[in-house]
Every structure is written in C-alpha cells, then in structure tokens.
C-alpha positions as CSV (number, residue, x, y, z in Angstrom):
1,M,0.0,0.0,0.3
2,N,2.8,2.6,0.7
3,D,4.2,1.6,-2.5
4,F,1.3,2.2,-4.1
5,L,0.8,5.7,-2.4
6,L,4.8,6.9,-3.2
7,H,3.8,5.9,-6.7
8,A,0.3,7.8,-7.1
9,T,1.8,10.5,-5.3
10,T,4.8,10.7,-7.9
11,I,2.5,10.4,-11.0
12,F,0.2,13.6,-9.1
13,L,3.3,15.7,-8.9
14,G,4.7,15.1,-12.4
15,F,1.2,16.5,-13.3
16,F,1.5,19.1,-11.2
17,A,4.6,20.1,-12.2
18,I,3.7,20.1,-16.1
19,M,0.6,21.7,-15.8
20,N,1.3,24.1,-13.1
21,P,-2.2,25.5,-12.2
22,I,-1.0,27.5,-9.6
23,A,0.3,29.7,-12.8
24,N,-2.8,28.9,-15.3
25,V,-5.0,31.3,-12.9
26,P,-3.9,34.1,-14.1
27,I,-4.3,33.2,-17.8
28,F,-7.9,31.8,-16.8
29,L,-8.8,35.1,-15.3
30,G,-7.2,37.0,-17.8
31,L,-9.2,35.1,-20.5
32,T,-12.5,35.1,-18.9
33,E,-12.2,38.7,-17.7
34,G,-15.7,40.8,-17.6
35,E,-17.9,37.6,-18.3
36,E,-20.2,36.5,-15.3
37,Q,-19.6,34.4,-12.1
38,K,-21.6,31.7,-14.4
39,T,-20.0,31.5,-17.2
40,T,-16.6,31.5,-15.7
41,E,-17.5,28.3,-14.0
42,A,-18.9,26.8,-17.1
43,V,-15.7,27.5,-19.1
44,A,-13.6,26.3,-16.0
45,R,-15.4,23.1,-16.0
46,R,-15.7,23.0,-19.8
47,S,-11.8,23.0,-20.0
48,L,-10.9,20.9,-17.1
49,L,-13.7,18.0,-18.6
50,I,-12.4,18.3,-21.8
51,A,-8.5,18.1,-20.5
52,F,-9.5,15.1,-18.7
53,L,-11.2,13.3,-21.3
54,I,-7.9,14.4,-23.8
55,V,-5.3,13.0,-21.1
56,A,-7.6,9.8,-20.6
57,V,-8.0,9.0,-24.3
58,F,-3.9,9.5,-24.5
59,S,-2.9,7.4,-21.6
60,M,-5.2,4.6,-23.4
61,L,-4.7,5.1,-26.8
62,G,-2.1,7.4,-27.2
63,K,0.7,5.6,-29.4
64,F,-2.1,4.3,-31.1
65,V,-3.8,7.9,-32.0
66,F,-0.6,9.6,-32.9
67,E,0.4,6.4,-35.4
68,L,-2.8,6.5,-37.0
69,F,-2.8,10.0,-37.9
70,G,1.0,10.1,-38.5
71,I,1.2,12.9,-35.8
72,T,4.7,13.4,-34.1
73,L,5.2,15.0,-30.2
74,P,7.3,18.0,-32.1
75,A,4.7,18.5,-34.7
76,F,2.1,19.0,-31.8
77,R,4.3,21.2,-29.8
78,I,4.9,23.7,-32.6
79,T,1.4,23.8,-33.5
80,G,0.5,24.6,-29.6
81,G,3.2,26.7,-29.7
82,L,2.2,28.9,-32.2
83,L,-1.3,29.0,-31.0
84,V,-1.0,30.1,-27.4
85,S,1.6,32.5,-28.7
86,L,-1.3,34.2,-30.7
87,I,-3.4,34.1,-27.4
88,G,-0.8,35.8,-25.7
89,Y,-0.2,38.4,-28.5
90,H,-4.3,39.1,-28.1
91,M,-3.9,38.9,-24.3
92,L,-0.9,42.0,-24.4
93,Q,-3.3,43.8,-26.9
94,G,-6.0,43.7,-24.3
95,K,-8.7,42.1,-26.6
96,N,-10.0,39.3,-24.6
97,S,-12.4,41.8,-22.5
98,R,-16.1,42.1,-23.7
99,V,-18.6,44.6,-24.1
100,N,-21.2,44.5,-21.2
101,H,-24.9,45.6,-21.1
102,L,-25.6,43.5,-24.8
103,T,-29.0,42.2,-26.5
104,E,-30.2,38.9,-25.2
105,E,-28.9,37.9,-28.5
106,N,-25.6,39.0,-28.3
107,Q,-25.2,38.0,-24.8
108,Q,-25.8,34.2,-26.2
109,K,-23.1,35.2,-28.8
110,C,-21.0,36.7,-26.0
111,M,-21.8,33.0,-24.0
112,E,-20.7,30.7,-26.6
113,A,-17.7,32.7,-27.7
114,A,-16.9,32.2,-23.9
115,L,-17.0,28.9,-23.9
116,S,-14.8,28.2,-27.0
117,V,-12.3,29.7,-25.1
118,A,-12.6,26.3,-22.9
119,V,-11.7,24.7,-25.9
120,T,-9.0,26.6,-27.3
121,P,-6.5,27.7,-25.5
122,L,-7.6,26.5,-22.0
123,A,-8.0,22.5,-22.4
124,I,-6.0,22.6,-25.3
125,P,-2.9,23.1,-24.9
126,I,-2.5,25.2,-21.6
127,L,-3.9,22.4,-19.4
128,A,-3.5,19.1,-21.8
129,G,-0.6,20.5,-23.6
130,P,2.1,18.1,-25.2
131,G,4.2,17.9,-22.3
132,T,1.1,16.4,-20.1
133,I,0.3,14.4,-23.4
134,A,3.7,13.0,-23.0
135,T,3.7,12.7,-18.9
136,A,0.6,10.7,-19.2
137,M,1.6,8.6,-22.0
138,S,4.9,7.9,-19.8
139,F,3.2,6.8,-17.0
140,S,0.5,5.0,-18.3
141,A,3.0,2.7,-21.0
142,G,4.7,1.7,-17.5
143,G,2.7,-1.3,-16.8
144,G,-0.9,-2.8,-17.2
145,L,-4.0,-1.8,-16.4
146,G,-3.6,-0.2,-12.6
147,E,-0.8,1.8,-14.2
148,M,-3.1,3.2,-16.3
149,V,-6.2,3.7,-13.7
150,T,-3.8,5.7,-10.9
151,T,-2.7,7.8,-14.0
152,I,-6.2,8.8,-15.2
153,A,-7.4,9.2,-11.3
154,M,-4.1,11.3,-10.4
155,F,-4.8,13.7,-13.2
156,G,-8.7,13.6,-12.3
157,V,-7.6,15.0,-8.7
158,L,-5.5,17.2,-10.4
159,C,-8.3,18.8,-12.2
160,V,-10.7,18.8,-9.4
161,I,-7.8,21.2,-7.5
162,T,-7.4,23.3,-10.4
163,Y,-11.2,24.0,-10.4
164,L,-11.4,25.1,-7.3
165,L,-8.2,27.3,-8.5
166,F,-10.2,28.9,-11.5
167,I,-13.5,29.5,-9.4
168,F,-11.8,31.5,-6.4
169,G,-9.5,33.1,-8.0
170,R,-11.9,35.6,-9.1
171,K,-12.4,36.6,-5.5
172,F,-8.7,37.8,-6.1
173,T,-9.6,39.9,-9.1
174,T,-12.2,41.8,-6.7
175,F,-9.9,42.4,-4.3
176,I,-7.1,44.0,-5.9
177,G,-9.4,46.0,-8.6
178,D,-9.9,46.2,-12.6
179,G,-6.5,48.3,-13.1
180,A,-4.4,45.9,-11.5
181,L,-6.3,43.1,-12.9
182,A,-5.5,44.8,-16.5
183,V,-1.8,45.1,-15.5
184,I,-1.7,40.7,-14.7
185,T,-3.5,40.2,-18.0
186,R,-0.8,41.8,-20.0
187,I,1.8,40.6,-17.9
188,M,0.2,37.0,-18.0
189,G,0.0,37.7,-22.1
190,M,3.9,38.4,-22.7
191,I,4.4,35.4,-20.5
192,L,2.0,33.1,-22.1
193,A,3.6,34.1,-25.5
194,V,7.1,33.1,-24.2
195,I,5.6,29.9,-23.5
196,G,4.0,29.7,-26.6
197,T,7.8,30.3,-28.1
198,Q,9.6,27.7,-26.1
199,M,7.1,25.1,-27.0
200,V,7.6,26.0,-30.9
201,I,11.7,26.2,-30.0
202,A,11.3,22.7,-28.2
203,G,9.3,21.2,-31.2
204,V,11.8,22.4,-33.7
205,K,14.8,20.5,-32.0
206,G,12.7,17.5,-31.4
207,A,11.6,17.5,-35.0
208,F,15.4,17.8,-36.2
209,H,16.5,15.2,-33.8
210,L,13.6,13.1,-35.2
211,A,15.0,13.8,-38.8
212,P,17.2,11.0,-40.3
C-alpha cells in the first residue's frame, strides 16, 4: 500500500509540475475577464472536462492515435506553441475583454464565444498540452491496467484542484481591482507568448532530432 501511495503521489506531482495550475490561474482570469460568474464556472468546468478526457484517451490510446494520424510530438508542440503565442499576443493588446450590457441575442453569442475559450486555448494546449500528454503516455505505458487507472485518477484529482483554483481566483481579482487585473492580464499575455515560443523551440529541436 505504501508503495502504491508513493507511486500515485509521484504521478500526481509529475502532472502538477507540468500543468502548473497555480500559474494558469492568472491566464484563466485574463481569458474570462468581464464574464459573469456563471459563465466563468462553465468555462472552467468545460475546459477541465475536455482536458481530462484528452489525457484519459492518450493514457489509453496515445501511441495508437499518434501513429494513426501520422502525428509526431514535435509537430504537436510547434502547433500548440504557435497557438499559445497568438493568444498571448491578443492578451497583450487587451483584446480579451468583452462589452457589457448587450442584447439577449448578443449575450448568447458572447456566451458561446466565452465557452469556446474552454476548448482553445485552455483545454488545448494550456491544460492538456504536449508536456501533459507526453507525461500521461509515459506513466501509463509503464505497466498494465492498474498503472493506466492510477495515471487517469491522479490527473482527475489535479483537475478538481485546478477547478477550485480557477473559481476562487475570481475573488482575488475583486480584491485587487480592475486596473491591477489589466496589468496582470498583459503580463500573463507576455508570459503566455514566451511559453508558446518555448514550445515551438522544443518542437523544432525535437523535429531535427527525429530527422534522418
């Protein structure tokens, strides 16, 4: 039992280090700035559910999926990195906020637009990015069914923790005020753009390593 708990803790910490939910809180708040609490919670739920499903699928069928579509991890890193950099650029320009007091029809459209953020860039590639997927594949490939279930379960625990951080992070923004949030949003936009660039660099290096 002690060995199992130690191994499960190792998997959890591995995921925690890769996904870094604490650092993702300001990014989440920046992407959902100006949204109602109900919308913010919906975005958090959807993004984490999608991230969990992605990690679960790749834990079970990761190598098969990559081989089926002829995808390499470096290509995934490059594409994800470009996407993250683009989102970071828009955050730097302050284009993530939305207009309040809209008509009911426009509010519905804004709600749909806000929920689309849950898929990209939150679920992919911020929460379930190349590093997280590679970590899941590495842990689950090390053993049988028990290893796979443990990997998925530990990521599920991390998703619950991340959800709580996302939801209660909104109270922090109320405390610091809109002006400070705008500054944080632009700082996180810069950091997000740098993270994207780093992902591209890692992908290019990996591509050259795979080249014959």
